[in-house]
C-alpha angles and dihedrals in degrees: 000000000000117000133180123232128189115214119202118192108184120191126181092270105013144053118207119189141182133181105213129187111219146243088016092053092227113166107220097173137006142165148129141243107215136192094026109182094027097091088241103083113175119200126200118190122180137179129162089269103030141049117184131178122186138171108225097184119201103011133127131216091287094053091048092050092048090055092046090051090050092052092047089057097038109126092224106034104021135091101208111085102168133029094243096055094087109078101181145352117223115205127197107225114189103205124039096158114203090313099079123047095156141042108276141191114250120249134152093279093050091050091051091050092050089049091050092049090055086090087068096044105027094162094054120018095062090056091045091052092045089056091051094049093048093045090055088058098040096042105027095166096053126096109245113220130188118210110191124216090209097055096084090057098055087097092068105120120245093250088064097035099052126077123219093256131108109305094236090069087061099040100037103030104026096235103166145106109296102167130212143216085053094146091056096043091049093049097049092043090055090053091056102034097080089055095044106034129251095272095054117132106231137177111205116200116200102190118180134106083313115041134198142164124214129193108216120189124170089358093301132108107244099170138005138190099227115069141171088354130012091260112091135066120045128030108269140188096276102349122092098219116203114018135163105261088219088072089065091057091046091053091050102037101034107023097037100240118156118229088253090052091052093049091050091047095051099040105032108021105037136065115055091342092056093045098046113005088248130100096181108087091211089064090051092050090050091048091050090050088054089052098251103164096213091054093046090051093046091054091048093048092048093051093043093053091049091050091053091055093047089054093047094049093046086057091048091053097038091241144359130251103172144012122206125201115196145153126051100312096030092053099041110029110085087170094061094041090055092046091051095048099044117108091013095115091118088067093045095254116143126157130217096227093204093053091044091053093050110017096163126222130311125015109348137169117219105181123123119259092255096046111121091201119064113230114204134190106204123178106227120226108190090165093059091046090051090048092051093051092043091051093050091052090046090056093046090052089066102259 
């Protein structure tokens, strides 16, 4: 029996959505609300018959979702004709802590746990929870399902999950590496695995406004660059990534920053934004091409940090068989892919510059003929992965 699922993928400043008919995985409607929080929210809504773009102005995630729901039901533009047509709503939830290792149906306890975990993902979990609460009101007959970004990384072994701090902070307070972007890393790995074999040693690079690297061995995440919160690791759009924790104390004790000021600095005012004034990597590439020193340096720092993680994860896995580039920057920036892969001959990584410059659509490999390591460009599809997991839970729930 065919059923329709709505997938909601909330980021800190965006809301992507798809209405997918399962089990055939037919996308009947999709779109995105961008620049949430800026006062200039832009909504794109597409079906086979309709393409709509609107400026929603000063709305948050809830206002954007209300408008999306209205368009879905619109007699002219929409694809939902009756209230019972929507079987389930799948929600991306960024932080599941150590409490959720699987996709789960939403109930009062799950909502409370997501709310509590907002302290670990303050840029994401509140928006994810807001989407769940509003969806319960807008689509009362649909099963609400939470798909956690952290779930894929629950296989990370303790030696990589724990920090070198007193054990009670791990056992009593859950301070550990959780990992993020798990839905994306899982999806792109599964696109490559049939071509590489299940035991392949792979580094997956999710490079967008948020960035992360995952070491995948035997189909399991064994290490990951983001940790207790989605703040450390690689250089990101507005997040610093790795930083000496002593700097935080210096900012507070010597420069007079409050803890809130430090958090704002490192999560909202650092990374590419702090280095260049831009968060859009396309602007940075253009600036670098013009010779702007801050943009040239930002590109070099971004690539250098990624290379360090590739080397570390190759050591963790005793070798490397494949490298995956995915997400907005990873899929579309030939400049960054080349910068990451240069001078990596010792690991067996060599690009075909022609293929890198024009990789084509879909899953493509861009390594040179004599490269020992396969280099893949894989379009991520978190929405489809969320839909698949939501559909499986929908079937298990007896529908």
